[in-house]
Wavefront OBJ file of the C-alpha trace (Angstrom):
o trace
v -0.075 0.318 -0.059
v 2.622 2.661 1.342
v 5.021 1.947 -1.709
v 2.314 3.215 -4.293
v 1.743 7.094 -4.641
v 4.972 8.076 -3.608
v 5.090 10.488 -6.172
v 1.786 12.132 -4.909
v 1.670 15.294 -2.925
v -0.314 14.599 0.349
v -1.959 16.542 2.834
v -3.731 15.918 6.239
v -4.757 17.689 9.370
v -1.685 17.308 11.641
v -3.186 18.605 15.153
v -6.011 16.736 16.820
v -9.528 16.833 15.370
v -11.497 19.725 17.137
v -14.656 18.310 19.072
v -17.262 20.818 19.685
v -16.540 23.164 22.442
v -13.063 21.142 23.186
v -11.384 22.454 20.252
v -8.302 24.047 20.460
v -7.444 27.740 19.328
v -5.193 26.773 16.179
v -5.151 23.500 13.777
v -1.930 22.786 11.602
v -2.352 21.356 8.056
v 0.468 19.572 6.556
v 1.433 19.157 2.960
v 4.344 17.051 1.809
v 5.533 16.003 -1.818
v 7.068 17.563 -5.087
v 4.137 20.092 -5.512
v 3.452 20.863 -1.658
v 4.926 24.527 -2.178
v 3.031 25.021 -5.444
v -0.303 23.606 -4.130
v 0.084 25.822 -1.206
v 0.955 28.813 -3.010
v -2.227 28.459 -5.371
v -4.451 29.251 -2.453
v -2.218 31.629 -0.635
v -2.577 35.340 -0.803
v 0.818 36.782 0.637
v 4.479 36.370 -0.412
v 5.239 34.153 -3.326
v 5.956 30.919 -1.596
v 8.088 29.246 -4.250
v 10.387 32.283 -3.953
v 10.875 31.809 0.035
v 13.623 30.042 1.718
v 13.502 26.997 3.657
v 12.453 27.156 7.350
v 10.627 30.501 6.805
v 7.387 31.769 7.986
v 4.771 33.862 6.433
v 1.434 35.455 7.104
v -1.454 35.835 4.481
v -4.740 34.477 3.696
v -6.212 31.273 2.373
v -8.494 32.183 -0.645
v -10.959 30.209 -2.608
v -11.108 29.863 -6.406
v -12.989 33.036 -6.533
v -10.796 35.116 -4.254
v -12.925 34.617 -1.160
v -10.988 34.803 2.161
v -11.320 31.489 4.221
v -8.964 32.460 6.946
v -5.866 34.062 8.094
v -3.079 31.843 8.237
v 0.645 31.476 9.114
v 2.220 29.082 6.607
v 5.545 27.576 7.133
v 7.698 26.457 4.321
v 10.302 23.386 4.430
v 12.485 22.798 1.380
v 13.859 19.044 0.517
v 16.022 17.521 2.099
v 15.494 19.478 4.960
v 12.051 18.711 6.394
v 10.428 15.934 8.354
v 9.722 13.804 5.189
v 12.778 14.778 3.372
v 10.479 16.359 0.592
v 9.364 19.977 0.137
v 6.648 20.372 2.707
v 4.212 23.154 3.928
v 2.684 23.706 7.223
v -0.438 26.021 7.449
v -1.435 27.187 10.729
v -5.280 28.230 10.687
v -7.960 28.698 13.098
v -9.337 25.550 14.775
v -12.940 25.883 13.405
v -14.184 22.593 11.763
v -15.668 24.346 9.115
v -12.288 26.136 8.101
v -10.177 23.041 8.586
v -12.679 21.223 6.066
v -12.556 24.172 3.599
v -8.798 24.513 3.653
v -8.213 20.849 3.176
v -10.805 20.617 0.177
v -9.120 23.573 -1.627
v -5.774 22.000 -1.433
v -7.113 18.553 -2.669
v -8.816 20.584 -5.528
v -5.526 21.934 -6.268
v -3.843 18.425 -6.594
v -3.026 17.119 -3.328
v -4.582 13.735 -1.949
v -5.642 13.029 1.503
v -2.571 11.037 3.237
v -3.070 7.847 4.896
v -2.445 6.998 8.433
v 1.420 7.432 9.024
v 2.364 8.278 5.504
v 4.463 11.291 6.665
v 6.557 9.194 8.718
v 6.676 6.440 5.974
v 8.266 9.103 3.655
v 10.669 10.058 6.053
v 11.710 6.457 6.343
v 11.929 6.061 2.438
v 14.061 9.450 2.091
v 16.479 8.193 4.771
v 15.516 10.782 7.445
v 14.782 7.987 10.030
v 15.147 4.213 10.358
v 12.259 1.761 10.996
v 12.916 1.630 14.798
v 13.126 5.510 15.116
v 9.830 5.683 12.793
v 8.170 3.573 15.088
v 9.365 5.449 17.918
v 7.664 8.569 16.798
v 4.145 6.695 17.023
v 5.191 5.813 20.752
v 6.246 9.450 21.663
v 2.682 10.637 20.600
v 0.988 7.815 22.818
v 3.147 8.523 25.556
v 1.388 9.116 28.859
v 3.818 9.303 31.243
v 7.597 10.812 31.981
v 9.078 7.515 31.754
v 7.189 6.621 28.246
v 7.958 9.699 27.159
v 11.844 9.805 27.828
v 11.901 6.109 26.254
v 10.319 6.983 23.092
v 12.493 10.100 22.794
v 15.645 7.781 23.356
v 14.325 5.501 20.791
v 13.722 8.336 18.324
v 17.241 9.569 18.820
v 18.774 6.337 17.896
v 19.377 4.465 21.334
v 18.068 1.142 19.750
v 19.364 1.430 16.358
v 22.967 2.518 17.642
v 23.242 -0.922 19.286
v 21.502 -2.863 16.433
v 24.207 -0.917 14.112
v 27.032 -1.767 16.359
v 25.887 -5.389 16.580
v 25.699 -5.763 12.932
v 29.032 -4.041 12.123
v 30.657 -6.926 14.323
v 28.901 -9.633 12.410
v 29.522 -7.990 8.920
v 33.146 -8.074 9.315
v 33.489 -11.874 10.296
v 30.689 -13.106 8.042
v 32.862 -11.042 5.273
v 35.990 -13.081 6.335
v 33.934 -16.386 5.934
v 32.521 -15.321 2.465
v 36.364 -14.793 1.511
v 37.161 -18.312 2.622
v 34.709 -19.468 0.031
v 36.401 -17.780 -2.522
v 39.711 -19.643 -1.995
v 37.906 -22.958 -0.972
v 40.086 -25.211 -2.847
v 43.315 -23.584 -0.998
v 41.900 -24.348 2.409
v 42.965 -20.892 4.006
v 41.243 -19.352 6.812
v 40.785 -15.538 7.029
v 38.432 -15.542 9.930
v 40.429 -16.316 13.062
v 38.110 -19.322 14.890
v 39.211 -18.237 18.441
v 37.945 -14.416 17.889
v 35.023 -15.552 15.876
v 33.984 -17.307 19.039
v 34.748 -14.423 21.251
v 32.643 -12.315 19.014
v 29.724 -14.700 19.026
v 29.441 -14.871 22.631
v 29.932 -11.009 23.040
v 27.016 -10.421 20.678
v 24.895 -13.084 21.834
v 25.268 -11.452 25.407
v 24.169 -7.912 24.275
v 21.157 -9.407 22.314
v 20.364 -11.199 25.576
v 20.549 -8.053 27.576
v 18.530 -6.336 25.101
v 15.968 -8.957 25.195
v 15.808 -8.710 29.020
v 14.660 -5.011 28.661
v 11.700 -6.042 26.946
v 9.545 -6.871 29.940
v 10.329 -3.502 31.660
v 10.137 -1.283 28.247
v 6.599 -2.770 27.693
v 5.867 -2.062 31.223
v 6.660 1.504 30.785
v 5.078 1.712 27.320
v 2.068 0.044 28.079
v 1.716 0.730 31.871
v 1.749 -1.829 34.423
v -1.382 -3.991 34.478
v -1.642 -4.495 38.673
v -4.713 -6.182 40.255
v -5.303 -5.524 43.909
v -6.848 -8.743 45.435
v -7.727 -10.220 48.665
v -10.402 -11.541 50.683
v -13.374 -9.211 51.555
v -12.820 -6.670 54.324
v -9.167 -6.628 53.810
v -8.738 -2.791 52.982
v -8.370 -2.985 49.074
v -10.662 -0.140 48.529
v -9.284 1.926 51.262
v -5.614 1.280 50.210
v -7.042 2.119 46.480
v -8.391 5.621 47.643
v -5.137 6.268 49.750
v -2.920 5.565 46.710
v -5.013 7.806 44.198
v -5.656 10.358 46.958
v -9.418 10.439 46.244
v -12.553 8.714 47.339
v -12.702 6.672 44.122
v -13.933 3.099 45.639
v -16.837 2.793 48.043
v -15.533 1.875 51.526
v -17.560 -0.414 53.770
v -17.240 -2.841 56.698
v -20.239 -4.848 54.847
v -18.207 -7.846 53.075
v -18.986 -8.153 49.172
v -19.309 -4.328 48.952
v -16.938 -4.460 45.648
v -18.674 -6.595 43.115
v -17.013 -5.341 39.728
v -13.527 -3.963 38.987
v -12.518 -0.351 39.468
v -9.760 0.567 36.948
v -7.765 3.685 37.652
v -4.260 5.046 36.578
v -1.471 5.277 39.132
v 1.572 7.501 38.042
v 4.578 6.713 40.351
v 7.574 8.676 39.424
v 6.796 8.484 35.444
v 5.633 4.695 35.503
v 2.101 4.053 35.055
v 0.399 1.506 37.134
v -2.892 0.517 35.830
v -4.604 -0.249 39.253
v -7.827 -2.594 39.279
v -9.571 -3.138 42.592
v -11.462 -6.340 42.707
v -14.277 -8.153 44.269
v -13.052 -10.048 47.602
v -12.070 -13.489 47.143
v -14.508 -15.995 49.030
v -17.360 -18.312 48.349
v -20.199 -15.753 47.086
v -23.637 -15.774 48.615
v -25.110 -14.630 45.349
v -24.725 -14.737 41.661
v -23.521 -11.316 41.111
v -20.917 -11.643 43.489
v -19.746 -14.815 42.087
v -19.359 -12.992 38.913
v -17.342 -10.477 40.676
v -14.921 -13.140 42.013
v -14.318 -14.887 38.440
v -13.828 -11.568 37.041
v -11.216 -11.216 39.818
v -9.350 -14.501 38.885
v -9.352 -13.410 35.328
v -7.962 -10.217 36.000
v -5.213 -11.855 38.085
v -4.338 -14.379 35.402
v -3.339 -11.583 33.036
v -1.797 -9.314 35.591
v 1.632 -8.297 35.542
v 1.968 -7.540 39.464
v -0.518 -8.694 42.115
v -1.105 -6.319 45.374
v -2.315 -9.306 47.803
v -3.765 -7.478 50.640
v -4.991 -9.187 53.939
v -6.401 -8.207 57.084
v -3.630 -9.643 59.578
v -5.876 -9.424 62.604
v -7.755 -12.426 60.932
v -5.829 -14.552 58.617
v -2.988 -17.106 59.418
v 0.253 -17.408 57.191
v -1.585 -20.930 56.068
v -4.640 -19.119 54.588
v -2.387 -16.113 53.057
v -0.433 -18.760 51.416
v -3.464 -20.900 50.464
v -4.702 -17.759 48.822
v -1.435 -16.909 46.790
v -1.137 -20.522 45.495
v -4.345 -20.083 43.726
v -2.736 -17.555 41.313
v 0.861 -18.213 41.488
v 2.804 -18.610 38.215
v 6.012 -17.648 37.149
v 5.924 -14.486 35.413
v 3.580 -12.751 38.008
v 5.233 -10.378 40.551
v 3.644 -10.277 43.716
v 3.223 -7.574 46.569
v 2.095 -8.767 49.919
v 0.503 -6.272 52.102
v -0.626 -7.304 55.817
v -3.139 -4.593 56.546
v -4.544 -3.090 59.548
v -1.162 -2.709 61.420
v -2.655 -0.048 63.410
v -5.139 -2.575 64.982
v -2.646 -5.170 65.792
v 0.796 -3.769 65.958
v 3.377 -4.190 63.100
v 5.575 -6.665 65.278
v 2.584 -9.062 65.291
v 2.815 -9.607 61.634
v 6.759 -10.447 61.517
v 6.133 -14.236 61.884
v 3.927 -14.380 58.995
v 6.331 -12.353 56.957
v 8.815 -14.722 57.806
v 7.028 -17.643 56.646
v 5.970 -15.890 53.451
v 9.665 -15.242 52.845
v 10.483 -18.931 53.144
v 8.007 -19.814 50.813
v 9.339 -17.421 48.107
v 7.457 -14.573 48.961
v 9.859 -11.618 49.891
v 8.087 -8.585 48.880
v 6.221 -8.044 52.062
v 4.941 -4.969 53.861
v 3.204 -4.774 57.362
v 1.121 -1.484 56.904
v -1.957 0.658 57.791
v -3.968 1.928 54.703
v -4.928 4.800 56.845
v -1.365 5.831 57.529
v 0.130 8.518 55.078
v 3.927 7.156 55.489
v 2.768 3.510 54.939
v 1.070 4.355 51.777
v 4.640 6.023 50.713
v 6.232 2.789 51.436
v 3.688 1.018 49.106
v 3.961 3.116 46.213
v 8.044 2.817 46.755
v 7.485 -0.910 46.931
v 5.573 -1.140 43.591
v 8.260 1.174 41.933
v 11.047 -1.177 42.711
v 9.119 -4.219 41.981
v 8.960 -2.925 38.255
v 12.161 -0.938 37.840
v 14.652 -3.246 40.001
v 17.758 -1.201 38.582
v 17.163 2.572 37.483
v 20.374 2.395 35.660
v 18.390 0.431 32.999
v 16.137 3.625 32.433
v 19.038 5.446 30.576
v 20.261 2.386 28.691
v 19.105 0.921 25.337
v 15.674 -0.795 25.917
v 12.978 -2.446 23.866
v 9.317 -2.011 23.981
v 8.219 -3.687 20.757
v 7.140 -6.958 20.322
v 8.236 -6.995 16.871
v 11.812 -6.186 17.838
v 11.747 -8.820 20.591
v 10.877 -11.453 18.045
v 13.550 -10.174 15.603
v 16.130 -10.393 18.616
v 14.847 -13.944 19.276
v 15.214 -15.119 15.874
v 18.814 -13.522 15.497
v 19.837 -15.302 18.714
v 18.903 -18.452 17.567
v 20.795 -18.514 14.322
v 23.857 -17.049 16.390
v 23.532 -20.313 18.596
v 23.613 -22.271 15.559
v 26.517 -20.682 14.342
v 28.283 -20.930 17.531
v 27.152 -24.653 17.679
v 28.813 -25.432 14.265
v 32.127 -23.546 15.441
v 32.426 -26.205 18.092
v 31.169 -28.911 15.605
v 33.761 -27.702 12.723
v 31.092 -27.089 10.394
v 32.343 -25.670 6.862
v 32.666 -21.868 6.222
v 29.458 -21.919 4.151
v 27.238 -22.935 6.800
v 28.336 -20.638 9.420
v 28.292 -17.826 6.997
v 24.823 -18.750 6.200
v 23.836 -18.583 9.913
v 25.738 -15.001 10.103
v 23.784 -14.007 7.262
v 20.253 -15.110 8.929
v 21.489 -13.083 11.892
v 22.313 -9.815 10.102
v 18.803 -10.491 8.362
v 16.914 -10.335 11.446
v 18.762 -7.376 13.082
v 17.968 -5.464 9.861
v 14.336 -6.128 10.265
v 14.408 -3.866 13.502
v 16.010 -0.948 11.722
v 14.809 -1.511 8.479
v 17.564 -2.407 6.147
v 15.558 -5.389 5.473
v 11.811 -4.749 5.279
v 8.932 -5.987 3.216
v 5.665 -4.087 1.880
v 3.446 -6.057 4.385
v 5.615 -5.142 7.134
v 5.640 -1.479 6.463
v 2.209 -1.349 5.915
v 1.523 -3.182 9.239
v 3.761 -0.590 11.100
v 3.052 2.755 9.558
v -0.984 1.780 9.199
v -0.986 2.044 12.956
v 0.033 5.724 13.124
v -2.202 8.573 13.345
v -3.398 10.455 10.055
v -1.104 13.268 9.813
v 1.998 11.662 11.256
l 1 2 3 4 5 6 7 8 9 10 11 12 13 14 15 16 17 18 19 20 21 22 23 24 25 26 27 28 29 30 31 32 33 34 35 36 37 38 39 40 41 42 43 44 45 46 47 48 49 50 51 52 53 54 55 56 57 58 59 60 61 62 63 64 65 66 67 68 69 70 71 72 73 74 75 76 77 78 79 80 81 82 83 84 85 86 87 88 89 90 91 92 93 94 95 96 97 98 99 100 101 102 103 104 105 106 107 108 109 110 111 112 113 114 115 116 117 118 119 120 121 122 123 124 125 126 127 128 129 130 131 132 133 134 135 136 137 138 139 140 141 142 143 144 145 146 147 148 149 150 151 152 153 154 155 156 157 158 159 160 161 162 163 164 165 166 167 168 169 170 171 172 173 174 175 176 177 178 179 180 181 182 183 184 185 186 187 188 189 190 191 192 193 194 195 196 197 198 199 200 201 202 203 204 205 206 207 208 209 210 211 212 213 214 215 216 217 218 219 220 221 222 223 224 225 226 227 228 229 230 231 232 233 234 235 236 237 238 239 240 241 242 243 244 245 246 247 248 249 250 251 252 253 254 255 256 257 258 259 260 261 262 263 264 265 266 267 268 269 270 271 272 273 274 275 276 277 278 279 280 281 282 283 284 285 286 287 288 289 290 291 292 293 294 295 296 297 298 299 300 301 302 303 304 305 306 307 308 309 310 311 312 313 314 315 316 317 318 319 320 321 322 323 324 325 326 327 328 329 330 331 332 333 334 335 336 337 338 339 340 341 342 343 344 345 346 347 348 349 350 351 352 353 354 355 356 357 358 359 360 361 362 363 364 365 366 367 368 369 370 371 372 373 374 375 376 377 378 379 380 381 382 383 384 385 386 387 388 389 390 391 392 393 394 395 396 397 398 399 400 401 402 403 404 405 406 407 408 409 410 411 412 413 414 415 416 417 418 419 420 421 422 423 424 425 426 427 428 429 430 431 432 433 434 435 436 437 438 439 440 441 442 443 444 445 446 447 448 449 450 451 452 453 454 455 456 457 458 459 460 461 462 463 464 465 466 467 468
């Protein structure tokens, strides 16, 4: 799809579509393509745009064919290759009236532009070498970022964090792959250009770096998508009180009547730039009625897909055995669990220590004795949640992947590297080892766009917003 129509001049609204009284004051309409400046000039009354330098701003009027004024505007001119897309581009800043936006777009299309497809501006930037594929994807992530950490991650990606790491890995592999290919040209003379000891060291080094990148995916995805976090426990454990305290607002109904929460309540909590998607759920018990039973079933479903479980229990009521029995119902290797022994203000913190020791021996090391009514305890809970997800803050400054596509490509690359390493130990011929290295290079190239297909590009850019 995107490979077609590259010669067209495209147009789209680059700012959010106005919606009634919530519309902003200004809208930006973007043009890109060989005729962008000429098309804009055909509807612009002011300086002759075709004679203006790149990166210049001009005041004037947008007029229809009869000379009727549609709006007063500011027009920015960007000349190829010094533009976002690498093509001649124009951005028209007009008033954000839905009528004005629609009229300006219609006039520009009447003059020869066509409506851009989703992501087509960024796709053209990729085609013209303004950014690689990983950086283009980061543009979409930057637009969608809802937290400080997600914004910083996308910004690092857009500035080439992952791309630089992939390029470095490819350079190492290309050198040795070239040496092995050279050996094939001298096959009858039985010579070795690629030092086998150095090749093994390189394979170990590259595999370790790829493994390190793959390990960042869990944190990268959590930062990008938010951390799916479920508050669960038996009725009257204090889950709703805890939710309200974390959010600093009365979001959930709090009552001493068991089974008050019958459906999930979902809210977003920002802890030091990381978004936690908190879900308060129905209390875990044998339900007295069908509605409550459905709530309990939904709780179990939410826990089954959660990244983090905050298990809250009333330490004045439950024993260690009962807590462990609850936890074993939904234990799984990829579920991180924070256990909160609530109502310490009624019993005293020291009384829960024995239960905490029992839980630690059972493998549950993240445990706190708290009161959901104490402000300082809520701070402990926030800190514990953050530490559970961000185990090492230094990772936040290093290259990190957040795309499943990148993870799959790295897994494929690592598989072929492992086969190359196995081939070295088994004294495989140079052509077979070289083939494994070429496959590794292929999968790494898929990340940055050295290797692409039309289907891949369509899939990536079609998820962008129109105008970007």
